[in-house]
N, C-alpha and C positions, 0 to 999 in steps of 0.2 A: 465423365462426372465423378469426381470422390468428394465424398460427403463426411465430414467430419462433426462431432459434439461438442460442444466444449458448457462446462459449467461453472459460470463467472461468479463469486459471492461478493455483493459488495457489503457496504457500512447500513444499508436498509432491505437493500432486493437481493433476491438470487436471478439468476436468469436459464435458463439451458438455448444455446444458441447454436441454430445449423448454421454450418458451413459448406458451402457447395464451391468447387473449384471446377473449371471448365479447361482448366490449361492457360489461358489469358488473365480473366478473372476471377476474383471472389467475393461471393454474392453472401450474406450475412442474414436469417431469419430467426426472430425471436420464435422459439416451440411453445415456450412457458417462461413465466416471471410468476415468481414467489416471494412473501416477506421474508425477510432475515432480520427479524426482532430479537434482539437477546431477554432472558427470564431473570426476571428478578424473584429470588426465592430464599425468604432468610437472611438476607443482607448481601447474599451473593449473588453475582450476574455471572449470568449462564449463555453456553450458546445451547439453542433448542437442537440439540444435534442430530437426535432420532426422526422428529418432525421433517429436519430438511433432507435428510438422505431419502425420504418417504416420498418431498417435492423432486427430487433429483429421478428416483423412480416413475414417477408422473411424466418429467419431460422425456424422457427414456419409451415409454409407452405412450405419449404424444408422437414425437416424433414417429414412430413405427405406425398410428392408426394414420398418420400424413400420409403415408405411401412412402416410407423412407426405411423399407427394411436394412437398404445396402451401405448403412452407415458404416464406415471402416474405423473408425475409433471415438473413444471418451476421454476427454482430460478436464480436468479439474483445476481450477485457482482461488486462492482465498487469498487475503490479508495475512502477513506474517507472525510469529510468534507463540498463536494459540496451538493447542493442543491437546489432545485425547492420551489415557494411560490404558496399556491393552495388557491382562495378564495374562498366565501361563498357558491357560486354556482356550484364548482368545478372544475373553469377554472383555467390553469395553466395562473400565473400573470407573463409573460415575461421569457425568455430564463434564466436558470441557469447560475452563471458565472463561469469562471474556477478559480481552484485555483490559478493559476500562474498570475493571472491579478493584476494589483499594488494597486486595490482600497484600500488594507489593510495597504497600507502603513502609519506610523504613528498609527494606531489603536490598538497596543501593549500599548504604551504612555497613549491614551485616557484612555483605559480601567482601567490601574493601578492608575488614578486619581481618579475613583469609587472605586475600589476594589484593596489593594495592592498586589502587584505580589504572597508576601506569600501565603495569604490568597487565594486566586485563586487556588495553587498549593493545599494547605492543603485540599480545597473542591473539588476537580478533580482527580488530580493527573496524569495532564497529560502534556506532553512535551509542551514546549514554541515555538511556528510555527505561523510565522504571518500570515499564511492561515486558521487556526482556524476556525471552525465557528461560536466563540465567539467575533471573532474580524471581520468577513465579515458580521454577525447579527448587529454589532455596528457601523459600516459604514454606514447600511441603516439608523439606528435610529436617527445618525446625520447628513448624507448627504440626505436621500430620504425615510423620514418618512412616507411619503402619502401610499408607496408600504406595508411598514411593518405593518400599522393600518387597509389597504385592506386586510392583508392575514388573512385567518383562520386556515390554518395550514404550516407548514414548514416540507417536505419531502423530507430528503438525498437520492441522486440520487437512491442508492438501491429502495429504500421505493417507492421512486416517478415512478421508472418503473413497480413496484408491484402495485400500484396505477392504472398505465394505462390499467394494464391487468386485474386487479380485480374489480377495485372500492373500495377499501378498504384502510384506511389512519391508517397504523400504522406505529411507528418505532423501529426497527429490534437493538436490545440491542446490538450487535458489531460495527455497523456503530453510533448507537447514542454517543456511548463510544469515540467517535475521536473528536467531536463536542469542547471539554473543557466546557461543561457544564452539564453533568453528574456527578452525586456522585456514584465513583464504592463500595462506601460503603453500601449506600439504594439499587443502582442497579436502580433509579430512578433520575430523572433531579433535577438539584440542586435549589431549592425555591430561595434559597439564593442568589444565583449571578444572576439568571434571574431577579429579583425583584432590588437588588442594581444596575445592569447595564440599570432597564428601560425598557426591553424586555418585549412585552405580551406575558402573559405564555398562552393563549388560543391557539397559532401558536404551542405547543408541542403538539404532539401526542403522545398515548399509550404507553409504551414500552413493546416489547414482545422480546421473548426468540429466539435463532436462533433453527431453526428447527420445528416453527410454521405454520402450514396450515393455510394462514389466509383466502382462499378463493378461486375461479373460476374461468378461463378466462370467462368474462364476454361474454354476449349475443351478444352484438355488435361484437366483434372480430370472438366470434364463427360462425357467419354467415357469416363475412368476408370471411375468411379463410374456410368455408364449412366445419366445424369441426363435427365428428360424438359424439365423447366422451365428457365430462365435463372435462379439464384438473385441477388440485388442482394448485397452485400457491403457492411455497413455501417459507417462509423466510429464508433463509440459514444466516448462518455466511457473511452478504452483506458485511462488509468489507473486501477485498481481501486478505488482511493480516489473518484475520482470519479466512476464509477458505483453507488459504495457511497452516495455522498451523493443521488445524483437517488431514493434508492430512502429515504430518509430519512422514516419518518410524520408530519411537523410540520406542525400548523395555523399555528405564531405565527412571524414573521419573525425575533423574537428566540430564538432556542435554540441550543444546541452538538449537537454530534455526538460522538461515540467509534467509527471504524469498528477493531472489537476483532478482533485474530486475532494471527497470526505478529507481524507489527505493530501499535501502539496509535496511532492518528493522530485527534487529539482537534483540535477547532476550529469556526469557524462559517461558514457563509456568506454571503457581502458584494456588492453589487454593483459596488466598486472594491478596488483593491488597498491595503494600508497599509505605506506603508515609510518608516519615520521610525527616531530616535534611541532609542527604546522598543521598537519592533519586533527593531530591531538588535541593543540589549543584551539582549533575552530571546530572542532567534536564533529568530523565527518564521518560516512561512513562505508565502508567498502565490502558492499553486499554481491553475489554472485547473481550471473545472468547465464545467458545461452552461452554454449561454446565455452560453459568457464571464464568468461570475459568478468571484470566488475564493474560494478555498478558504484561509483564516486559519486556519493550524494548526501543531502540534507534530507530529514524528516521535517518538514514544517506544518503546524497545526490544518492548515487550509480551510478547505469551504464548511468544513465541521461549525466554524461559529456564525457564519450564514444560513446553514441548514437549521442548527439548534435557534437563533432568531425567530426565525420562521416559523416552528415549531410554539416556540412559546407566543405568538403572537396569533397563532390556529387557536391555541386553547383558551386564550380569553376570549375570543371568537373576532379579531380583528385578521381574519384572514385575507390576503393577498399570493396573487402568483406572482413566481421569481421574475417573471419579464414587469409587472407593475412596479415591483418593490425598486428594480431595476431604473425605473422610469423615474421613480422619486427620486433615487441619488443623481441623478445625471443632474437633476434641477438643483440639488443643493451646492452652497458654496465650497468650492475646492480647500483644500488642507486647512481646516478648520482642527481639527483633533486626529491622534494616532492611537493605536492599542499595538503592544507587540503582540503578535498571533500567538506567539510560544509562551507567551506567561500561564503558568500552572491555572491561574483564575480562568481560563477557557478551557482548561482539559477535559474535567466532567460533565455530565448533562445538566442544566437549571436553566435558572432563568439568563438567558446570556444578554440579552439588551440588558440588565440592570449590572451585568457584570461588566458590560462595556463601559455603561456611567463610572462605577467604582471607580475602572481604572482610570478614566478620563481626570477623574475628582483628585484621586490619589497623587497624580501627576502635575496637578496644578493645571488642567489645560480646560476650555470649556466645553460644557458636555453638550453633547449632541442630542437634541430634543425633539426631534420627528424621526418616523423610521427610516425615511428618505436620507437624512443625516447620519445614523448608525450604519445604514448597506455603505454609504459612500465612506465613513471612515473603518469599516473592513476592507473594501478593496482597493483605497490607497494604500492602506499599513500593509496588507498584502504584498501587492503589487513593491512599494519599499522594500518589503522581506527581501523578494524574491531577489532583487538587486543585491542587497547585503550578501546574500547565500553567492550568487555570481561571482560578484567581487572576490569572494573567498576561493572559489573554484578557481577562476582565474591565475590567484596568487598560489595555489597549489601546483596546477598545471605549466605556469609559467608561459602562456599565451592566451590572448584576446578571442574569446568565444565570439564569432559574427552572427550566430543564429541560434534561436532559441525554438525548440518544437514542442508545445503545447498539447496534449494528447488527454484523452480521455474524457468524461462527462463534464467538468471544469472548462474545455474547451470553447464548447456552445456561449459559454459568459464573454458577450462582445466585451461590457464594460472593462473586468478583470484585464482580459487580452488588449486592450489596446491602453488601458493604463500600466499593462507589464511593459510595452513596449517603449512608452512613454519613459519608464522609471530608468530602465535597464536602456536604454539605449540603442537595444540589437533590435534588429528583423526577427518578428513573431511569426512562426507559421503554426497555425493550430490545425489539430484534427489528425489522425480520424477520433471522431467521438468515442466508438464502441473499440477503442485501444487493446483495452485487457482482453476481450475474449478474442479479438481479432489475432492478437500474440497466441495467445491460447491456440487457436486452430492451426495459424503458421506453424505453432511448434508439432504439432500433430502432421502435420505436411510431409513438414522437413523428417519424420521419424519416419514417416510409410514411404519416404523415398520421392514424393512426389515434386518438391521443393529442393533446390541443390543446398542451400546454404540460406543465412542472413544475408546476404546479396539481392539474391534472387527475391527473397520474401520480401525486402522492404521494396523493391522497385514492383513487385505485386500492389502493394499496401498504393504506392503510388496511380497504379494503375485502374484500382478498385473504389478509391476512395476520395471525394473532393477534400481540401485545402484551402484556407483562406490565410492572405496574409496583410499581416499588417506594419506600418513603416512607423519609425518613433515622432511624436510632434510635443511641440513644449516642452523641449527637454530642459532648459536653464529654471524655469520654476519647478521641475520636477526634482533637478539637483538641489534647489534651496529648500525643497521641503524633505526630500531627503538627508540632509545634515541638522533640521528640526527632529526628522524620527530618532537619528542618532541619540540625538541630547535625551528624549524622552527616554527611551530605553536605559538611559544609564542613570537617569533618576526613579526609572523603576527598580533599578538596580540596587542603588544604593536605599532606598526605602527600605524595601525587602531584607536588605543586613542590617538597615539601625534597628528593626523589630526584632531580629534574631539574638 
């Protein structure tokens, strides 16, 4: 038996997941679950980083108390772009700021004054998102330069937690690629961009590959938790999507994946980045993966919109389970109204049902009048947006994608999975649900030599976890809906441009 422990930080919760590998199958056991809520203080949204590290230590302790003294590794994954700054003496310089904070508003335009937008893309191949690390660091340079000057190292969140555990300061490749400051052709930081933006070179830590053993749990934590054994700390694919893609149960190279959760990340795994006029115009991203593969993908707003609707209804005492909401949606009329999930209106927390109503009013559509109608609008719109992104992906790759693998928590949403098969006219395979934690654990097993590589890792997923297959239905109706959906996006874009 080989046991490894994954810490997986999601949008609302973190989990300590124990993976047990017997040479044939991988078994997952949730050891510790804890909330991962951002903290608003004086108008800024922060990570509650010290409490979260305390929860990690609690997870290790629970693991030991349940008889797993023999764990052979610990790995951490989180979402991308966010970071902490470490001072010269090793101290954390302030709480890391959450990517949904408003501090980066206007920073993209400031960056373009220093480096043209096309040059930034040519250098990094990364989708332009207002929260990218590039714009967070530029904010500090312009608004809080003293903090940046006092920093010795910038550590992205998985690297920061690895540092807390081991004392070692590195930047893992997959998480570094989300910054929009890494050159995917060289696999290293972009000196050209760093110099042009006036960022201090010293803060950028050495980049290491996913699957690197970086050290061991440090002496202080070992004594605090009464650990008997030295536990290796392993840099997994620290970006949660990077880990999720490791766990895609694909047998064909020409597959697409959809890592479905708060965000939807839809793309393909490639040996090299694709950075050209088409990918720039369509704004596709080239992020790093295991074995320094490229994840050519698009970030889509995802189930965040649905989750925020539910939170709003819960707050006003009109609570329903997700299953109940989806049953309501099933009974509603199809293709009544659509939203663009990536519209800025849906980016920040707030009254999401009202935002959907406002979008529909603004684009001249019938307004959804019930919870079921709102949920159906979200699910249909997401499925149609996935279709748009797959079409763009096929245009870039030059071939048709036969299968879409949906992994992650969103794969449990049968309504969305069915709609996605219909809208894309693809065979959709869903599972595993715990894709990110599974990929994290697989990276550790590969680092320890227990699994030989990606092919064996994915075969292990096939043998260990169930999947569900959806075949497309009613494709003619969905094609008609797609044409209407595209027109709505154009109407909204024209309305916003007229306001500007």
